[in-house]
N, C-alpha and C positions, 0 to 999 in steps of 0.2 A: 493576114494583111497588116494588122496592127503591130506586129513584132518587127523590129529591125534585125536584119541579118548581121551577124558579127563578121567583120572583115578579117580575113586571114592575113597574117604577116609573115615575113621571113626573108625574102630576097632584097627588100628595099625598094622594089619596083612598084609596089602597090600602096605606098604611103600616100597620105592625103596631099592635096594641092594648096593647103593653107600656107601662104608665104610668110606668115608670122611665126610659124613653128620653127624651132631651132633645128638646123641641119648641120651635119658634120660630113665632110668629105673623107671617104675611106679609099686609100690607094688600092687599086685593083689591077691585076696583071694577067696577061695570057701566060702560058707556061714559058714561052720563049722570052718575053719581056721580064718575067720574074727572075729567070736564070741570069739574064744580063745585069739586072739591078743587084742581085745577090753577089754575082762575081765581082762587081765593082764596089761593093759595100765596104766601108771601113769597119763595120761591125757585123760580118756575116753570121756570127754566132747568135745574133738576135733574130735571125730568120731561120725558119724551119729547114731541116735537111733536104726535104723534097717539096716540090710544088704541091703535090697532093696533100701533104701535111699542112702546108701553109693555107691552102683553101679551107681545110677543116677548121683551123684556128681562126681564120678570118671570118668564116660564116658564123662561128660562135660569137665573135666580137660584134658582128652586125646585130645578132639577136640581143646581146647584152645592152648595146647602145639603144636599141628600140625599146627595150624593157625599161630603160631609164627615162623614157619620154622624149628622146632626141631622134630625129630622122636621120638614119645613116644613108648616105648616098654614095654608091660606088662611082669612083672616077678612074677611068682607065688611063694608065700611065704608059707612055712610050719611053723606053729606057734611054734612047738617044737624046730625046728632048729633055728628059730629066737630068741627064749628065751635063748637057749643054747649059741648062738653068743653074745647076750647081757651080759650074765653072764661071759663068758670067756673074754670079752673085757671091762668089768666094765661099761657097758652102761645101761641106763634105757629105758624101752619101752615107748617112747614118739615120737611125730611127726617127729622131726629131725632125730631120730635114725631109725625110719621106712624108711624114705627117704634114709638115708645113706645105710641101708641094701639093699634096692632095687638097688642102684648104685653098691654095691659090687657084688650082684648076676649077674647083667648085665655085669660088667667087667669080672667076672669069666667065664661067658658064652662065651664071645668073645675070652678070652684067651684059653679056651678049643677048640674052633672052629679053632683057628689058629695053633694049635699043630698037 
């Protein structure tokens, strides 16, 4: 009874609820959404050749982020909404823009939660 159980980590879903902890939005896709984003990317060579390969790399990235003491949070990206956001803000579908969009989605999520 005196021992604390160690919390397992991995998917990002079980990280703590401390709002002071640093969080980072990680763009996450279904296979169909990933294909659409990849097909319209200015830098498709920066994305893995298959969705399955991308998932493996992305899961590894989640673990590395968590090991660095940051909470990675998957944010699901709708390809049509992302492309619309790119057009309206004059951005190109490239790695830095995809990362920025994930940050925007995460920020919007927490702004909605606080209202």
